[in-house]
C-alpha positions, -999 to +999 in steps of 0.1 A: -782+400+625-785+403+670-781+428+689-765+433+727-778+462+745-744+472+775-746+496+799-721+508+823-729+506+855-698+512+875-673+542+873-639+539+849-625+563+874-601+543+885-600+518+855-573+506+833-564+528+800-573+498+780-603+495+799-612+532+794-604+532+758-628+500+756-653+519+772-654+552+747-649+525+711-683+514+724-696+549+733-701+547+769-686+577+794-708+578+821-729+553+847-756+546+835-749+555+796-764+525+770-753+515+740-766+492+714-741+468+696-736+442+668-733+404+684-697+402+669-665+388+681-651+425+684-677+437+707-675+404+725-636+412+732-647+449+740-666+437+769-645+410+782-621+433+790-650+456+807-671+431+824-664+441+857-679+477+852-706+471+826-743+449+821-749+431+786-786+417+781-797+409+744-822+426+721-849+409+702-850+420+667-892+419+662-901+448+650 
C-alpha cells in the first residue's frame, strides 16, 4: 500500500478545534513533526482539513 509523509509546517495556535483534532489524530503536535500514514480516503480527508498547515509527500515502498 502507498504511504504519505505528512509534515506540520504551520502552528496550530489559532487553528479551529476541528483542525486541532485532525492534527492530533494524525500524530502531529509541534511544528516539524512528521508522520507516515497510509494513502487512503480517511487520511486525505484529514489532510484536506489541514491543507494550509501541512506538507504532504508520497513515500516510495522500495526496500
